[in-house]
C-alpha positions as CSV (number, residue, x, y, z in Angstrom):
1,M,36.1,1.3,-15.4
2,L,37.2,3.5,-12.6
3,A,37.1,1.7,-8.9
4,I,36.7,4.3,-6.3
5,S,36.9,4.1,-2.5
6,G,33.8,6.3,-1.9
7,L,31.3,8.5,-3.3
8,R,32.6,11.3,-2.3
9,D,34.9,10.3,-5.2
10,L,32.7,10.9,-7.8
11,G,29.9,13.2,-5.8
12,P,30.7,16.8,-6.9
13,R,30.1,16.0,-10.6
14,Y,26.3,15.5,-10.3
15,D,23.4,17.1,-8.9
16,A,21.2,13.9,-8.1
17,I,21.4,10.2,-7.5
18,L,19.0,7.1,-8.6
19,C,19.5,4.8,-5.8
20,D,18.8,1.1,-5.8
21,V,17.4,-0.1,-2.8
22,W,17.8,-3.9,-2.5
23,G,21.4,-4.7,-2.2
24,V,22.6,-1.4,-1.8
25,V,20.7,0.3,1.1
26,H,19.9,-2.9,2.9
27,N,19.6,-6.5,2.3
28,G,16.0,-7.2,3.4
29,R,16.6,-7.8,7.4
30,Q,18.7,-4.5,7.8
31,H,20.0,-1.3,6.6
32,F,23.2,-0.7,5.5
33,A,24.6,2.0,8.0
34,A,27.6,3.4,5.5
35,A,25.1,3.6,2.4
36,C,22.5,5.7,4.1
37,D,25.6,8.1,5.9
38,A,27.1,8.2,1.8
39,L,23.3,9.2,0.7
40,T,22.8,11.5,3.7
41,R,26.1,13.3,3.2
42,F,25.3,13.7,-0.7
43,R,22.3,15.2,0.5
44,A,23.8,17.7,2.9
45,G,25.9,19.0,0.4
46,G,22.7,20.2,-1.4
47,G,22.6,17.1,-3.9
48,V,18.6,15.0,-4.4
49,V,18.5,11.0,-3.8
50,V,15.7,9.5,-5.2
51,L,15.6,5.8,-4.5
52,V,14.8,3.8,-7.4
53,T,13.7,0.2,-6.6
54,N,12.0,-2.9,-8.6
55,A,9.6,-3.7,-5.7
56,P,6.4,-4.8,-6.8
57,R,4.5,-2.7,-4.5
58,P,3.7,0.9,-4.4
59,N,6.1,3.3,-2.6
60,A,4.0,4.0,0.9
61,P,4.6,0.7,1.7
62,I,8.0,0.5,0.8
63,R,8.5,3.6,2.8
64,V,7.2,1.9,5.9
65,Q,9.5,-1.7,4.9
66,L,12.6,1.0,4.7
67,D,11.5,2.8,8.1
68,G,11.0,-0.7,9.8
69,L,14.7,-1.2,8.6
70,G,16.2,1.3,9.9
71,V,16.8,3.6,6.9
72,P,16.8,7.0,7.8
73,R,14.7,9.3,5.9
74,A,17.7,11.7,5.8
75,A,19.1,9.5,3.4
76,F,16.4,10.2,0.6
77,D,14.2,12.6,-0.8
78,D,11.6,10.3,-2.6
79,I,10.6,7.3,-4.0
80,V,9.6,5.7,-7.4
81,T,8.7,1.7,-7.2
82,S,8.4,-0.8,-10.1
83,G,4.9,-1.3,-8.9
84,D,4.0,2.7,-9.1
85,V,4.6,1.8,-12.4
86,T,2.5,-1.3,-12.7
87,L,-0.4,0.9,-10.8
88,A,-0.7,2.8,-14.6
89,R,0.1,-0.2,-16.9
90,I,-2.9,-2.3,-14.6
91,A,-5.0,1.2,-15.3
92,D,-5.0,0.9,-19.2
93,H,-6.9,-2.4,-19.1
94,G,-9.6,-0.6,-17.3
95,E,-12.1,-2.9,-15.4
96,A,-11.1,-6.0,-17.4
97,P,-10.9,-9.2,-15.0
98,L,-7.0,-10.4,-14.2
99,H,-5.4,-13.0,-12.7
100,H,-2.3,-12.0,-9.8
101,I,0.9,-13.8,-9.6
102,G,2.6,-13.4,-6.2
103,P,2.3,-13.5,-2.2
104,P,-0.6,-11.9,-0.4
105,R,1.3,-8.9,0.6
106,D,1.4,-7.6,-2.5
107,L,-2.1,-7.4,-3.1
108,S,-1.6,-3.7,-1.7
109,L,-0.9,-2.9,-4.9
110,F,-4.9,-3.3,-6.0
111,E,-5.8,-1.6,-2.6
112,I,-3.8,1.4,-3.7
113,L,-5.2,1.3,-7.2
114,R,-8.9,1.6,-6.5
115,S,-8.1,4.4,-3.8
116,S,-6.3,6.0,-6.4
117,T,-8.0,5.7,-9.5
118,G,-11.2,4.5,-8.5
119,L,-10.8,1.3,-10.9
120,N,-11.6,-2.2,-9.3
121,P,-10.6,-5.2,-11.9
122,P,-12.2,-8.6,-10.4
123,L,-9.3,-10.8,-9.2
124,T,-9.8,-13.8,-11.2
125,P,-8.4,-17.5,-11.7
126,L,-6.3,-17.8,-14.3
127,S,-9.2,-19.6,-16.8
128,E,-11.0,-16.1,-16.6
129,A,-8.4,-13.6,-16.9
130,S,-8.0,-11.3,-19.6
131,Y,-4.4,-10.8,-18.5
132,V,-2.2,-11.9,-15.8
133,V,-0.1,-9.4,-13.2
134,C,2.9,-11.1,-11.7
135,T,4.3,-9.4,-8.2
136,G,6.6,-12.3,-7.7
137,L,6.1,-16.0,-6.9
138,F,3.4,-17.5,-4.7
139,D,5.8,-18.4,-2.2
140,D,9.1,-17.4,-3.2
141,H,10.9,-19.6,-0.4
142,V,10.0,-22.8,-1.3
143,E,9.0,-22.3,-5.2
144,V,10.8,-21.6,-8.2
145,P,9.7,-20.6,-11.4
146,E,9.5,-23.9,-13.1
147,D,6.9,-24.7,-10.7
148,Y,4.8,-22.3,-13.3
149,D,5.6,-23.8,-16.4
150,A,2.2,-25.2,-16.8
151,S,0.3,-21.4,-16.2
152,L,2.5,-20.0,-19.0
153,A,2.0,-22.4,-21.3
154,S,-2.2,-22.1,-20.7
155,M,-1.3,-18.2,-20.6
156,R,0.4,-18.6,-23.8
157,A,-2.3,-20.7,-25.7
158,R,-4.9,-17.7,-24.8
159,D,-2.4,-15.0,-25.6
160,L,-2.4,-13.2,-22.3
161,E,-0.6,-10.7,-21.7
162,L,1.9,-10.5,-18.5
163,I,2.8,-7.7,-16.5
164,S,6.2,-8.4,-14.3
165,A,5.9,-5.5,-11.8
166,N,9.9,-6.9,-11.0
167,P,11.8,-7.1,-14.0
168,D,14.4,-8.3,-11.1
169,I,15.4,-12.3,-11.2
170,I,16.9,-13.1,-8.2
171,V,17.1,-11.2,-4.9
172,H,19.2,-12.0,-1.6
173,V,17.3,-11.7,1.7
174,G,20.3,-12.3,4.4
175,D,22.1,-14.9,3.2
176,K,19.0,-16.5,1.2
177,L,18.9,-15.9,-2.8
178,L,14.9,-15.8,-3.9
179,Y,13.3,-15.4,-7.6
180,C,11.5,-12.4,-8.5
181,S,8.7,-11.9,-11.2
182,G,11.0,-11.4,-13.2
183,A,12.4,-14.8,-13.4
184,I,9.0,-15.9,-14.5
185,A,8.2,-13.0,-17.0
186,E,12.0,-14.7,-18.6
187,R,10.1,-17.9,-19.2
188,Y,7.1,-16.7,-20.9
189,E,9.0,-14.4,-23.1
190,R,11.0,-18.0,-24.1
191,L,7.3,-19.9,-25.0
192,G,6.9,-16.4,-27.3
193,G,4.4,-14.4,-24.6
194,R,3.7,-10.7,-24.3
195,V,5.7,-9.4,-21.3
196,V,5.4,-5.7,-19.9
197,Q,8.1,-4.9,-17.6
198,A,7.4,-1.8,-15.2
199,G,10.8,-1.5,-13.4
200,K,14.6,-1.1,-14.6
201,P,16.1,-1.7,-16.9
202,F,13.4,-0.2,-18.6
203,A,13.0,3.3,-19.5
204,P,9.5,4.4,-18.1
205,I,10.8,4.1,-14.1
206,Y,13.7,6.6,-15.3
207,D,11.0,9.1,-16.7
208,Q,9.4,8.8,-13.8
209,A,12.3,9.3,-10.9
210,L,13.3,11.9,-13.4
211,K,10.3,14.0,-12.7
212,L,10.9,13.3,-8.8
213,V,14.1,14.9,-9.0
214,E,13.3,17.9,-11.1
215,A,10.2,18.3,-8.6
216,R,12.9,18.2,-5.6
217,A,15.7,20.0,-7.1
218,G,12.8,23.2,-8.8
219,K,14.5,22.9,-12.3
220,P,15.6,20.9,-15.3
221,I,18.8,18.7,-14.4
222,P,20.5,17.5,-17.6
223,R,21.2,13.5,-17.8
224,E,25.0,13.9,-17.3
225,R,24.6,15.3,-13.7
226,V,22.6,12.5,-12.9
227,L,23.8,9.4,-11.2
228,A,22.9,5.8,-11.0
229,I,24.0,3.4,-7.9
230,G,22.8,-0.2,-8.1
231,D,24.2,-3.7,-7.7
232,G,22.8,-5.7,-10.7
233,L,24.3,-5.4,-14.1
234,R,21.0,-6.7,-16.0
235,T,19.0,-3.9,-14.3
236,D,20.7,-1.3,-12.7
237,V,23.5,-1.0,-15.1
238,K,21.8,-1.9,-18.1
239,G,19.0,0.6,-17.3
240,A,21.5,3.7,-16.8
241,R,23.4,2.9,-19.1
242,D,20.8,2.8,-21.8
243,Y,18.8,5.8,-20.2
244,G,22.1,8.0,-21.0
245,L,22.9,8.3,-17.1
246,D,26.8,7.5,-15.5
247,C,26.2,4.6,-13.1
248,L,28.3,3.5,-10.0
249,F,27.9,-0.4,-9.6
250,V,28.2,-1.7,-6.3
251,T,29.9,-5.2,-6.5
252,T,29.0,-6.9,-3.5
253,G,25.2,-7.1,-3.7
254,I,23.2,-9.6,-6.1
255,H,27.1,-10.3,-7.7
256,R,28.8,-11.1,-4.8
257,D,29.3,-15.0,-5.1
258,D,30.7,-14.3,-8.6
259,L,33.0,-11.2,-7.9
260,H,33.7,-12.0,-4.2
261,G,34.1,-16.0,-3.4
262,D,37.3,-15.4,-2.1
263,G,37.1,-11.7,-0.7
264,A,38.9,-10.1,-3.0
265,M,37.4,-8.6,-6.8
266,N,37.8,-11.0,-9.4
267,E,38.6,-8.8,-12.3
268,K,38.2,-11.6,-15.1
269,E,34.3,-12.6,-13.4
270,L,33.9,-8.7,-14.0
271,A,35.0,-8.3,-17.1
272,R,33.1,-11.6,-18.5
273,L,29.7,-10.2,-16.4
274,V,29.9,-6.9,-17.7
275,G,30.4,-8.4,-20.9
276,E,27.4,-10.7,-21.0
277,A,24.8,-7.6,-19.8
278,G,26.3,-5.4,-22.6
279,A,26.4,-2.6,-20.1
280,R,29.9,-0.9,-18.9
281,P,29.2,1.0,-15.0
282,T,31.1,4.2,-14.8
283,A,32.5,3.1,-11.8
284,V,32.5,0.3,-9.1
285,I,32.8,0.5,-5.5
286,P,32.6,-2.8,-3.3
287,E,29.7,-1.1,-0.9
288,L,28.4,2.4,-1.4
289,V,30.2,4.4,1.6
290,W,31.2,8.0,1.3
Protein backbone atom coordinates (compact mmCIF):
# COMPACT_ATOMS: atom_id res chain seq x y z
CA MET A 1 0.00 0.00 0.00
CA LEU A 2 1.30 3.40 -0.98
CA ALA A 3 1.36 5.94 1.86
CA ILE A 4 0.75 9.44 0.48
CA SER A 5 0.94 12.88 2.04
CA GLY A 6 -1.90 14.43 0.08
CA LEU A 7 -4.43 13.99 -2.72
CA ARG A 8 -2.12 15.96 -4.99
CA ASP A 9 0.12 12.88 -5.11
CA LEU A 10 -2.64 10.88 -6.82
CA GLY A 11 -4.93 13.48 -8.40
CA PRO A 12 -3.37 13.64 -11.87
CA ARG A 13 -4.06 9.92 -12.43
CA TYR A 14 -7.83 10.37 -12.24
CA ASP A 15 -10.68 12.21 -13.92
CA ALA A 16 -13.19 11.61 -11.14
CA ILE A 17 -13.49 10.89 -7.43
CA LEU A 18 -16.21 8.97 -5.62
CA CYS A 19 -15.81 10.23 -2.07
CA ASP A 20 -17.32 8.89 1.11
CA VAL A 21 -18.85 11.52 3.38
CA TRP A 22 -19.07 10.59 7.06
CA GLY A 23 -15.55 10.13 8.46
CA VAL A 24 -13.89 11.75 5.46
CA VAL A 25 -15.71 15.04 4.80
CA HIS A 26 -17.33 15.49 8.23
CA ASN A 27 -17.83 13.70 11.55
CA GLY A 28 -21.53 14.41 12.02
CA ARG A 29 -20.88 17.61 13.96
CA GLN A 30 -18.44 19.61 11.86
CA HIS A 31 -16.92 19.52 8.41
CA PHE A 32 -13.24 18.80 7.80
CA ALA A 33 -11.90 21.94 6.18
CA ALA A 34 -8.77 20.29 4.78
CA ALA A 35 -10.79 17.51 3.12
CA CYS A 36 -13.20 19.98 1.57
CA ASP A 37 -10.25 22.02 0.32
CA ALA A 38 -8.69 18.93 -1.27
CA LEU A 39 -11.87 18.06 -3.14
CA THR A 40 -12.36 21.67 -4.21
CA ARG A 41 -8.82 21.78 -5.62
CA PHE A 42 -9.37 18.52 -7.50
CA ARG A 43 -12.50 19.99 -9.09
CA ALA A 44 -10.70 23.22 -9.91
CA GLY A 45 -8.24 21.11 -11.91
CA GLY A 46 -11.04 19.74 -14.05
CA GLY A 47 -12.01 16.65 -12.04
CA VAL A 48 -15.52 15.53 -11.12
CA VAL A 49 -16.41 14.74 -7.51
CA VAL A 50 -19.48 12.71 -6.57
CA LEU A 51 -20.11 12.12 -2.88
CA VAL A 52 -21.20 8.52 -2.23
CA THR A 53 -22.70 7.91 1.18
CA ASN A 54 -24.49 5.11 2.96
CA ALA A 55 -26.86 7.64 4.49
CA PRO A 56 -30.30 5.99 4.49
CA ARG A 57 -32.09 9.17 3.35
CA PRO A 58 -32.33 10.42 -0.25
CA ASN A 59 -29.82 13.02 -1.38
CA ALA A 60 -31.96 16.14 -0.90
CA PRO A 61 -31.92 16.11 2.94
CA ILE A 62 -28.23 15.13 2.85
CA ARG A 63 -27.47 18.30 0.89
CA VAL A 64 -29.25 20.28 3.61
CA GLN A 65 -27.21 18.47 6.27
CA LEU A 66 -23.94 19.21 4.45
CA ASP A 67 -24.89 22.88 4.18
CA GLY A 68 -25.56 22.94 7.92
CA LEU A 69 -22.15 21.40 8.63
CA GLY A 70 -20.41 24.00 6.47
CA VAL A 71 -19.39 21.71 3.59
CA PRO A 72 -18.93 24.08 0.62
CA ARG A 73 -20.84 23.29 -2.56
CA ALA A 74 -17.58 23.88 -4.44
CA ALA A 75 -16.24 20.64 -2.95
CA PHE A 76 -18.54 18.34 -4.96
CA ASP A 77 -20.60 18.06 -8.12
CA ASP A 78 -23.30 15.66 -7.01
CA ILE A 79 -24.39 13.17 -4.31
CA VAL A 80 -25.75 9.64 -4.36
CA THR A 81 -26.99 8.01 -1.18
CA SER A 82 -27.96 4.56 -0.03
CA GLY A 83 -31.40 6.10 0.44
CA ASP A 84 -31.60 6.86 -3.29
CA VAL A 85 -30.94 3.19 -4.07
CA THR A 86 -33.39 2.09 -1.36
CA LEU A 87 -36.19 4.05 -3.04
CA ALA A 88 -35.86 1.87 -6.12
CA ARG A 89 -35.94 -1.31 -4.03
CA ILE A 90 -39.10 -0.19 -2.22
CA ALA A 91 -40.70 0.73 -5.54
CA ASP A 92 -40.15 -2.86 -6.66
CA HIS A 93 -42.67 -3.91 -3.96
CA GLY A 94 -45.34 -1.50 -5.18
CA GLU A 95 -48.08 -0.85 -2.61
CA ALA A 96 -47.28 -3.84 -0.39
CA PRO A 97 -47.40 -2.92 3.33
CA LEU A 98 -44.04 -2.51 5.02
CA HIS A 99 -42.63 -2.15 8.51
CA HIS A 100 -40.03 0.57 9.09
CA ILE A 101 -37.21 0.15 11.59
CA GLY A 102 -35.41 3.43 12.11
CA PRO A 103 -35.61 6.93 13.60
CA PRO A 104 -38.41 9.38 12.69
CA ARG A 105 -35.93 11.60 10.81
CA ASP A 106 -35.69 8.90 8.12
CA LEU A 107 -39.40 9.04 7.28
CA SER A 108 -38.45 11.57 4.59
CA LEU A 109 -37.53 8.49 2.56
CA PHE A 110 -41.20 7.56 2.21
CA GLU A 111 -42.31 11.15 1.60
CA ILE A 112 -39.90 11.36 -1.33
CA LEU A 113 -41.10 7.96 -2.58
CA ARG A 114 -44.65 9.32 -2.71
CA SER A 115 -43.67 12.54 -4.46
CA SER A 116 -41.31 10.91 -6.97
CA THR A 117 -43.22 7.73 -7.87
CA GLY A 118 -46.79 8.20 -6.64
CA LEU A 119 -46.44 5.02 -4.58
CA ASN A 120 -47.77 5.16 -1.05
CA PRO A 121 -47.17 1.78 0.64
CA PRO A 122 -48.72 1.70 4.12
CA LEU A 123 -46.35 1.69 7.10
CA THR A 124 -47.65 -1.03 9.39
CA PRO A 125 -46.78 -2.91 12.57
CA LEU A 126 -44.40 -5.80 11.99
CA SER A 127 -47.19 -8.36 12.33
CA GLU A 128 -49.00 -6.89 9.28
CA ALA A 129 -45.99 -6.18 7.05
CA SER A 130 -45.00 -7.95 3.83
CA TYR A 131 -41.38 -6.85 4.20
CA VAL A 132 -39.19 -4.60 6.34
CA VAL A 133 -37.13 -1.49 5.56
CA CYS A 134 -34.38 -0.72 8.06
CA THR A 135 -32.75 2.71 8.03
CA GLY A 136 -31.17 2.40 11.48
CA LEU A 137 -32.10 1.88 15.11
CA PHE A 138 -35.14 3.64 16.51
CA ASP A 139 -32.88 5.39 19.04
CA ASP A 140 -29.23 4.82 18.23
CA HIS A 141 -28.09 6.79 21.27
CA VAL A 142 -29.42 4.18 23.71
CA GLU A 143 -30.20 1.01 21.75
CA VAL A 144 -27.93 -1.78 20.52
CA PRO A 145 -28.59 -4.38 17.79
CA GLU A 146 -29.36 -7.10 20.35
CA ASP A 147 -32.48 -5.16 21.30
CA TYR A 148 -33.99 -6.24 17.97
CA ASP A 149 -33.46 -9.98 18.30
CA ALA A 150 -37.10 -10.75 19.09
CA SER A 151 -38.28 -8.80 16.05
CA LEU A 152 -35.69 -10.47 13.84
CA ALA A 153 -36.79 -13.90 15.03
CA SER A 154 -40.39 -13.04 14.16
CA MET A 155 -39.31 -11.80 10.74
CA ARG A 156 -37.33 -14.98 10.08
CA ALA A 157 -40.27 -17.16 11.06
CA ARG A 158 -42.32 -15.44 8.33
CA ASP A 159 -39.39 -15.27 5.86
CA LEU A 160 -39.72 -11.50 5.48
CA GLU A 161 -37.23 -9.66 3.28
CA LEU A 162 -35.20 -6.95 5.00
CA ILE A 163 -34.06 -3.97 2.91
CA SER A 164 -31.09 -2.38 4.69
CA ALA A 165 -30.77 1.26 3.68
CA ASN A 166 -27.31 1.61 5.22
CA PRO A 167 -24.87 -1.34 5.17
CA ASP A 168 -22.56 0.46 7.63
CA ILE A 169 -22.24 -1.32 10.98
CA ILE A 170 -21.13 1.66 13.07
CA VAL A 171 -20.39 5.35 12.62
CA HIS A 172 -18.65 7.99 14.73
CA VAL A 173 -20.70 11.05 15.72
CA GLY A 174 -18.03 13.25 17.19
CA ASP A 175 -16.41 10.94 19.72
CA LYS A 176 -19.49 8.74 20.16
CA LEU A 177 -19.90 5.40 18.38
CA LEU A 178 -23.40 4.62 17.07
CA TYR A 179 -24.83 1.53 15.37
CA CYS A 180 -26.31 1.67 11.86
CA SER A 181 -28.82 -0.51 10.02
CA GLY A 182 -26.03 -2.74 8.73
CA ALA A 183 -25.62 -4.09 12.26
CA ILE A 184 -29.25 -5.21 12.31
CA ALA A 185 -29.00 -6.65 8.80
CA GLU A 186 -25.92 -8.60 9.84
CA ARG A 187 -27.79 -10.19 12.75
CA TYR A 188 -30.72 -11.06 10.47
CA GLU A 189 -28.41 -12.72 7.94
CA ARG A 190 -26.96 -14.85 10.75
CA LEU A 191 -30.50 -16.13 11.38
CA GLY A 192 -30.78 -17.06 7.71
CA GLY A 193 -32.94 -14.05 6.86
CA ARG A 194 -33.19 -12.53 3.38
CA VAL A 195 -31.37 -9.18 3.18
CA VAL A 196 -31.10 -6.63 0.38
CA GLN A 197 -28.30 -4.11 0.89
CA ALA A 198 -28.67 -0.74 -0.83
CA GLY A 199 -25.30 0.93 -0.34
CA LYS A 200 -21.56 0.27 -0.25
CA PRO A 201 -19.94 -2.22 -0.72
CA PHE A 202 -22.60 -3.37 -3.20
CA ALA A 203 -22.60 -2.51 -6.89
CA PRO A 204 -25.91 -0.60 -7.37
CA ILE A 205 -24.71 2.53 -5.59
CA TYR A 206 -21.53 2.58 -7.70
CA ASP A 207 -23.58 2.17 -10.87
CA GLN A 208 -25.59 5.22 -9.88
CA ALA A 209 -22.49 7.21 -8.94
CA LEU A 210 -20.77 6.56 -12.26
CA LYS A 211 -23.89 7.67 -14.14
CA LEU A 212 -23.68 10.97 -12.28
CA VAL A 213 -19.94 11.28 -13.00
CA GLU A 214 -20.43 10.73 -16.72
CA ALA A 215 -23.37 13.14 -16.82
CA ARG A 216 -21.18 15.85 -15.29
CA ALA A 217 -18.18 15.00 -17.46
CA GLY A 218 -20.25 14.74 -20.60
CA LYS A 219 -18.44 11.58 -21.68
CA PRO A 220 -17.75 8.00 -20.56
CA ILE A 221 -15.09 7.69 -17.85
CA PRO A 222 -13.15 4.40 -17.69
CA ARG A 223 -12.99 2.85 -14.24
CA GLU A 224 -9.20 3.09 -14.10
CA ARG A 225 -9.62 6.88 -14.19
CA VAL A 226 -11.94 6.90 -11.14
CA LEU A 227 -10.63 7.04 -7.55
CA ALA A 228 -12.79 6.06 -4.58
CA ILE A 229 -12.00 7.62 -1.20
CA GLY A 230 -13.30 6.28 2.09
CA ASP A 231 -12.61 5.35 5.71
CA GLY A 232 -14.38 1.98 5.91
CA LEU A 233 -12.48 -1.14 4.86
CA ARG A 234 -15.52 -3.44 4.54
CA THR A 235 -17.66 -0.81 2.79
CA ASP A 236 -15.57 1.82 0.99
CA VAL A 237 -12.42 -0.16 0.22
CA LYS A 238 -14.01 -3.53 -0.48
CA GLY A 239 -16.81 -1.95 -2.48
CA ALA A 240 -14.43 0.04 -4.65
CA ARG A 241 -12.05 -2.84 -5.25
CA ASP A 242 -14.87 -5.28 -6.04
CA TYR A 243 -16.17 -2.73 -8.56
CA GLY A 244 -12.78 -2.37 -10.19
CA LEU A 245 -11.82 1.04 -8.79
CA ASP A 246 -8.65 2.27 -7.12
CA CYS A 247 -9.23 3.36 -3.53
CA LEU A 248 -7.60 5.81 -1.13
CA PHE A 249 -8.15 4.68 2.46
CA VAL A 250 -8.46 7.39 5.15
CA THR A 251 -7.13 5.77 8.32
CA THR A 252 -8.38 8.20 11.01
CA GLY A 253 -12.05 7.60 10.28
CA ILE A 254 -14.05 4.63 11.51
CA HIS A 255 -10.88 2.56 12.18
CA ARG A 256 -9.03 5.30 14.04
CA ASP A 257 -9.11 3.60 17.45
CA ASP A 258 -7.52 0.45 16.01
CA LEU A 259 -5.01 2.19 13.76
CA HIS A 260 -4.14 5.32 15.73
CA GLY A 261 -4.66 4.33 19.35
CA ASP A 262 -1.39 5.96 20.39
CA GLY A 263 -1.36 8.55 17.61
CA ALA A 264 1.06 6.86 15.20
CA MET A 265 -0.08 4.50 12.46
CA ASN A 266 -0.12 0.88 13.61
CA GLU A 267 1.18 -0.89 10.49
CA LYS A 268 0.68 -4.38 11.93
CA GLU A 269 -2.96 -3.66 12.78
CA LEU A 270 -3.50 -2.14 9.34
CA ALA A 271 -2.27 -5.34 7.71
CA ARG A 272 -4.57 -7.40 9.93
CA LEU A 273 -7.65 -5.31 9.20
CA VAL A 274 -6.95 -5.27 5.46
CA GLY A 275 -6.65 -9.06 5.55
CA GLU A 276 -9.96 -9.40 7.40
CA ALA A 277 -11.71 -7.10 4.94
CA GLY A 278 -10.33 -9.03 1.97
CA ALA A 279 -9.63 -5.80 0.10
CA ARG A 280 -6.36 -3.92 -0.23
CA PRO A 281 -6.49 -0.15 -0.77
CA THR A 282 -4.41 1.44 -3.51
CA ALA A 283 -3.05 4.03 -1.08
CA VAL A 284 -3.49 5.21 2.51
CA ILE A 285 -3.55 8.62 4.15
CA PRO A 286 -4.33 9.61 7.77
CA GLU A 287 -6.86 12.26 6.71
CA LEU A 288 -7.88 13.71 3.38
CA VAL A 289 -5.75 16.75 2.57
CA TRP A 290 -4.44 18.29 -0.63
